[in-house]
C-alpha positions in Angstrom: -22.6 9.1 -7.8 -22.1 5.8 -8.7 -22.2 6.6 -11.9 -18.6 7.8 -12.2 -17.3 4.1 -12.6 -16.3 4.3 -16.5 34.4 -4.2 -1.9 35.7 -4.8 2.0 35.9 -8.4 3.3 32.6 -9.4 5.3 32.3 -8.6 8.8 31.2 -11.6 10.7 29.5 -12.2 14.1 30.4 -15.2 16.1 28.2 -16.8 18.2 29.5 -18.0 21.7 29.0 -21.5 20.5 31.2 -20.7 18.0 28.2 -20.5 15.2 29.0 -17.6 12.5 26.4 -15.1 10.6 27.4 -13.0 8.4 26.9 -8.8 8.5 26.6 -6.7 5.5 27.6 -9.9 3.7 29.1 -9.2 0.4 29.5 -11.1 -3.2 32.8 -12.8 -4.2 32.4 -13.5 -7.2 35.6 -13.3 -9.4 35.9 -11.2 -11.9 33.4 -8.9 -10.2 35.8 -6.4 -8.3 35.5 -3.5 -10.2 32.9 -0.5 -8.4 30.9 0.7 -10.6 30.0 4.3 -10.3 26.5 4.6 -9.2 25.4 0.6 -8.7 23.8 -1.2 -6.2 26.8 -2.3 -4.3 26.9 -6.2 -3.6 25.6 -5.4 0.2 22.6 -4.2 -1.1 22.0 -6.7 -3.4 21.9 -9.2 -1.3 20.0 -7.7 1.3 17.8 -6.5 -1.1 16.8 -10.3 -3.1 17.2 -12.1 1.0 14.8 -9.1 2.3 12.1 -10.0 -0.3 11.7 -13.6 1.9 11.1 -12.1 5.1 13.4 -14.3 6.9 13.5 -12.5 9.9 9.7 -12.1 10.4 9.1 -15.3 9.1 11.7 -16.4 12.2 9.8 -14.8 15.2 6.5 -15.9 13.6 7.5 -19.0 14.3 8.5 -18.5 17.5 6.1 -16.2 18.8 3.6 -19.0 16.9 5.0 -22.0 19.5 5.6 -19.8 22.4 9.1 -20.1 22.8 11.3 -17.8 24.1 14.7 -16.1 22.8 16.7 -18.3 25.4 14.9 -21.1 25.2 14.9 -21.5 21.3 18.6 -20.2 21.9 19.2 -23.7 24.1 17.9 -26.0 21.6 19.4 -24.3 18.5 22.9 -24.0 19.9 22.8 -20.0 19.2 22.4 -17.2 21.6 19.4 -15.1 22.2 21.5 -12.1 21.3 21.9 -13.4 17.5 18.4 -14.9 17.7 17.1 -11.4 18.2 19.5 -10.0 15.4 18.1 -12.5 13.2 14.8 -11.8 13.8 15.3 -8.3 13.3 17.0 -8.5 9.9 20.4 -7.7 11.4 22.4 -10.8 10.8 21.7 -12.7 7.3 21.6 -16.1 8.6 23.4 -19.0 6.8 22.2 -22.2 5.6 22.6 -24.6 8.5 21.4 -22.2 11.2 18.1 -21.9 9.3 18.4 -26.3 9.0 18.7 -25.8 12.7 16.1 -23.7 13.5 13.7 -25.9 11.2 14.0 -28.6 12.7 13.5 -27.0 16.2 9.7 -26.2 14.9 9.3 -29.0 12.7 9.5 -27.3 9.0 11.1 -27.9 6.3 13.8 -25.1 5.1 12.2 -24.0 2.0 9.3 -22.4 4.5 11.7 -19.2 4.8 11.9 -19.1 0.8 9.2 -20.8 -0.1 6.3 -17.7 0.1 7.8 -14.5 -0.7 6.2 -10.8 1.0 2.2 -11.0 0.1 1.5 -8.7 -3.3 0.3 -5.4 -2.0 -2.0 -3.5 -3.9 0.3 -0.4 -5.1 -1.1 1.3 -8.3 0.1 4.8 -9.5 -1.8 6.7 -11.9 0.0 9.9 -14.2 -1.5 13.2 -14.3 -1.0 12.7 -18.3 -2.6 9.4 -18.1 -6.1 9.5 -16.8 -9.6 10.1 -19.5 -11.7 12.9 -18.8 -15.4 11.8 -19.1 -19.0 13.6 -18.8 -21.6 13.1 -15.9 -23.8 11.4 -18.9 -22.7 10.7 -22.9 -25.7 11.8 -24.4 -26.3 15.2 -21.9 -26.4 18.2 -23.6 -25.2 20.0 -20.7 -23.4 17.8 -18.3 -23.5 18.8 -14.4 -19.9 17.3 -14.1 -16.9 16.0 -15.5 -14.6 13.6 -13.9 -11.5 11.5 -14.0 -10.9 7.8 -12.2 -8.5 8.7 -9.8 -7.5 4.5 -9.3 -8.9 3.0 -12.2 -5.6 0.7 -12.1 -6.0 -0.9 -9.0 -8.0 -3.8 -8.7 -9.8 -5.0 -5.8 -10.8 -1.4 -4.8 -12.3 -0.6 -1.3 -13.3 2.4 -2.2 -13.4 4.5 -5.2 -11.8 8.3 -6.0 -12.3 10.4 -8.7 -11.2 14.3 -9.3 -14.3 16.0 -10.4 -15.4 19.2 -12.2 -18.7 21.2 -11.5 -19.8 23.5 -14.1 -21.8 26.4 -13.3 -25.1 25.6 -13.2 -28.7 26.1 -11.7 -30.3 23.9 -9.3 -32.8 22.8 -11.7 -30.1 21.3 -14.0 -28.5 19.1 -11.5 -29.6 15.5 -11.9 -30.5 13.6 -8.5 -29.3 10.1 -8.1 -28.2 7.7 -5.1 -26.2 4.4 -4.6 -25.3 2.2 -2.1 -22.4 3.0 0.1 -21.1 6.2 1.4 -19.7 9.5 -0.5 -16.9 12.0 1.0 -16.6 15.2 -0.9 -13.4 17.5 -0.5 -13.9 20.9 -2.4 -10.6 22.2 -3.0 -11.6 25.1 -5.1 -14.7 27.1 -6.2 -18.5 26.5 -5.0 -20.3 23.4 -5.0 -24.2 23.3 -3.9 -25.4 19.8 -2.2 -28.8 19.3 -2.5 -29.3 16.0 0.3 -32.9 15.0 1.8 -34.3 17.7 0.2 -32.2 20.3 1.7 -29.6 22.4 0.3 -25.7 22.6 1.5 -22.9 24.9 0.0 -19.8 23.9 0.4 -16.9 26.5 -0.5 -12.9 25.7 -1.0 -11.2 24.2 1.8 -15.1 22.2 2.8 -16.1 19.1 3.1 -19.1 16.5 3.7 -19.4 13.0 4.5 -23.0 11.5 3.7 -25.1 8.0 3.2 -25.3 7.7 -1.0 -28.5 5.4 -0.5 -30.4 8.6 0.1 -31.2 10.6 -3.1 -28.6 13.5 -3.9 -27.2 16.1 -6.2 -24.6 18.8 -7.3 -24.2 21.6 -9.4 -21.1 24.1 -9.2 -22.3 27.9 -8.8 -18.5 29.5 -9.1 -16.9 30.3 -12.6 -14.1 28.8 -13.0 -16.0 25.3 -12.5 -15.8 24.1 -9.0 -13.0 21.4 -8.4 -13.2 18.9 -5.7 -11.8 15.1 -5.1 -14.7 12.3 -4.5 -14.5 9.3 -2.8 -16.7 6.4 -2.7 -17.0 3.3 -0.1 -18.7 0.1 -0.6 -21.1 -0.7 1.7 -20.2 -2.0 5.1 -21.1 -5.7 5.5 
C-alpha cells in the first residue's frame, strides 16, 4: 500500500497597589466611532491580535520555570496574586509597564512576550473537489484498486490517509505487496477480502483491520458496486 504515495468606555480593573489593566479594551481611534454591522468589534480585534502572542501562557511558563508562587511574584512586581492569575488566564490585557515589571523580575527583555508568536501547527484541508483519483498501477489494464490521497497538502506527516475503491475481482488478480510501518483499513461500504500471511480475511461494511504492513498482503473487492474504504498508513516506530 506504499504504492498509494504519489463602542463603550473600557472597563478597568485596579490593583490594590494602584496598577490598572484594561478589561475588554476598545480602540479609541478618531474617526473610528462608526459601528459597522457584521464587522469585528474593537474588543475582538485586540484580543485576536494579542492572543496570537500567548502572553498569559508565557507569563505562566516563566513563573513555573522559576518555581515562584503567584503571591511571591506579586511581592516582586507590586501586583496582586489575583491580578497576576487573571493575566495568566487571559482575562486581563497587561499594559507595557506591567510587562516591563514582570520582565525585570525574570531577567528577560519585554520582547520575550512578543518575539515569538504561537507556534505554527500543521493544519491542512483537502476539499472533496481537489482530490485526484489514481489507479493502483498506471500501466495495469485491470487495477486492483483506485485511491485518492486525503492529506496531500500536509508536509512532514506522521501518517498517510487514503480513500480507496476496490472493484469486484477474483483473488488471483490481486497483487501482493509489503512496506514498512503499520496499516489500518476501515470498510464503509461493500465487502473487501484481505490476504495476509497466506490467510484470507473478509471485511464487510463497518469492519476494520490493523496490521504490520511489512508482511506481504493483498486485497480485492468482492462486491458490486465497488467496495470503499479508508486506509491509513503510519511509519515504523523508531
